[in-house]
C-alpha positions in Angstrom: 64.1 -19.3 -59.5 63.4 -20.3 -55.9 59.9 -20.4 -54.4 59.4 -18.9 -51.0 57.0 -21.0 -49.0 55.5 -19.5 -45.8 56.1 -21.4 -42.7 53.2 -23.5 -41.3 52.9 -21.2 -38.3 52.5 -18.2 -40.5 49.8 -20.0 -42.5 47.9 -20.9 -39.4 48.2 -17.3 -38.2 46.9 -15.9 -41.5 44.0 -18.3 -41.6 43.1 -17.5 -38.0 43.2 -13.8 -38.7 41.0 -14.2 -41.8 38.5 -16.4 -39.8 38.3 -13.9 -36.9 37.8 -11.0 -39.3 35.0 -12.9 -41.2 33.4 -13.8 -37.8 33.5 -10.2 -36.7 31.9 -9.0 -39.9 29.2 -11.6 -39.9 25.9 -10.2 -38.5 23.7 -13.2 -39.0 21.8 -14.2 -35.8 22.6 -10.9 -34.1 18.9 -10.0 -33.6 18.2 -13.4 -32.0 21.1 -13.0 -29.6 20.0 -9.5 -28.6 16.5 -10.8 -28.1 17.7 -13.6 -25.8 19.7 -11.1 -23.8 17.1 -8.3 -23.6 13.7 -10.2 -23.6 13.9 -11.2 -19.9 14.7 -7.6 -18.9 11.8 -6.3 -21.0 9.4 -8.8 -19.5 10.6 -8.1 -15.9 10.2 -4.3 -16.5 6.6 -4.8 -17.9 5.6 -7.0 -14.9 7.2 -4.6 -12.4 5.3 -1.7 -13.9 2.1 -3.6 -13.7 2.8 -4.6 -10.0 3.6 -1.0 -9.1 0.5 0.4 -10.8 -1.7 -2.2 -9.1 -0.1 -1.4 -5.7 -0.8 2.3 -6.1 -4.3 1.6 -7.3 -5.0 -0.5 -4.3 -3.6 2.2 -2.0 -5.9 4.7 -3.6 -8.9 2.4 -3.2 -8.1 1.8 0.4 -7.8 5.5 1.2 -11.0 6.4 -0.7 -12.9 3.7 1.2 -11.5 5.0 4.5 -12.6 8.5 3.7 -16.1 7.2 2.7 -16.5 5.5 6.0 -15.2 8.5 7.9 -17.6 10.8 6.0 -20.6 8.5 7.0 -19.6 8.8 10.7 -19.2 12.6 10.4 -22.7 13.0 9.1 -24.4 10.9 11.7 -26.6 12.6 14.3 -27.8 9.6 16.2 -25.9 7.5 18.6 -23.6 4.8 17.1 -24.1 1.2 18.0 -22.6 -2.2 17.1 -25.0 -2.6 14.1 -23.8 0.7 12.6 -20.1 -0.2 13.1 -20.7 -3.6 11.5 -22.5 -2.0 8.6 -19.7 0.5 7.9 -17.1 -2.3 8.2 -19.1 -4.3 5.6 -19.2 -1.2 3.4 -15.4 -0.8 3.7 -14.9 -4.5 2.8 -17.2 -4.1 -0.3 -15.4 -1.0 -1.5 -11.9 -2.5 -1.2 -13.0 -6.0 -2.3 -10.6 -7.4 0.2 -10.7 -10.7 2.0 -8.7 -9.5 5.0 -9.7 -5.9 5.9 -9.6 -4.5 9.4 -11.0 -1.2 10.8 -11.0 0.7 14.1 -13.3 3.7 14.7 -12.6 6.0 17.7 -14.0 9.3 19.0 -11.2 11.3 20.6 -11.1 14.6 22.5 -8.2 16.8 23.6 -7.8 18.3 27.0 -5.5 21.3 26.9 -5.1 21.5 30.7 -3.5 18.0 30.9 -2.1 18.1 27.3 -3.6 14.6 26.7 -6.0 13.0 24.3 -8.9 11.1 25.7 -10.9 8.3 24.2 -14.7 8.8 24.3 -15.3 5.4 22.7 -13.5 3.0 20.3 -14.5 0.0 18.3 -12.6 -2.4 16.1 -13.7 -4.9 13.4 -11.9 -7.5 11.3 -9.1 -10.0 11.7 -5.8 -8.3 12.5 -7.3 -5.1 13.7 -5.4 -3.3 16.4 -7.0 -3.4 19.9 -9.5 -0.7 20.8 -7.8 2.6 21.8 -7.5 3.5 25.5 -6.4 6.8 27.0 -2.9 5.3 27.4 -2.5 3.9 23.9 -3.9 7.0 22.2 -1.3 9.2 23.8 1.4 6.9 22.6 0.4 7.7 19.0 0.0 11.4 19.6 2.6 12.2 16.9 0.1 10.9 14.3 -2.9 12.8 15.7 -3.9 16.3 14.6 -3.5 19.4 16.7 -6.9 20.5 17.9 -8.3 23.1 20.4 -8.9 22.0 23.9 -12.3 20.3 24.3 -12.7 19.5 20.6 -13.8 16.0 19.6 -13.0 14.3 16.3 -13.5 10.9 14.7 -10.5 8.8 13.9 -11.0 6.0 11.4 -8.1 3.6 10.9 -8.1 0.9 8.3 -5.8 -2.0 7.4 -5.6 -4.1 4.3 -3.2 -6.9 3.4 -1.8 -6.3 -0.1 -0.6 -9.3 -2.0 1.7 -8.4 -4.9 0.5 -10.1 -8.1 4.0 -10.9 -9.3 7.1 -11.5 -7.2 9.5 -8.9 -8.4 11.7 -8.6 -5.4 9.1 -7.1 -3.1 7.2 -8.8 -0.3 3.5 -8.6 0.5 2.7 -5.7 2.9 0.0 -4.0 4.8 -1.8 -0.9 3.6 -2.9 1.4 6.4 -5.0 4.6 6.4 -5.7 7.2 9.1 -8.6 9.6 8.6 -9.5 12.4 11.0 -12.8 14.1 10.6 -15.0 16.4 12.8 -18.7 15.7 13.3 -20.6 17.9 10.8 -24.2 18.1 12.2 -23.7 17.2 15.9 -21.4 18.4 18.6 -20.5 14.9 19.7 -20.7 11.4 18.1 -21.9 9.4 21.1 -21.9 5.6 21.6 -25.2 3.8 22.3 -24.5 1.7 25.4 -28.2 0.8 25.7 -29.0 3.2 28.5 -32.0 5.5 28.0 -31.2 9.0 26.7 
């Protein structure tokens, strides 16, 4: 009786097939490998959600602070002076808890005959605030202004705040800006105190 011995190549092929089958069925260490792959993605997602939430929170705080300042101006019946503007800027800075806020307060009117906005007075505070408005510059931003009746006056409060993203997730730091329009509530006009007697 003759013995049939497989060729060395067939033996190697059979051993490789068995080893690969055993390797495919072996699940030891699978959780560790999945964790290594997914953990960075989970951490990035959590950090991104925190950054987006903080960005939206800061935007809301900035808008609410701007509305608070605008409401203070709308309720004023006396003339506005530098001290009043300085105080409202300090209030805005305290409400936003920001190191780099800026603010511009302007009283504007609309002339229907010329179809132009006019600046009654404008004041700015803070580093990085845009220059005070003039009749020329206010009409360049007319698309952002409300439609009002001829002769109406309104208060425009603009605020700027630099937002620094807490974690770098692919977004750069940016500037938050708010525009608030409000009519004087208890007076026809909100006048500027230039020091001249009434």
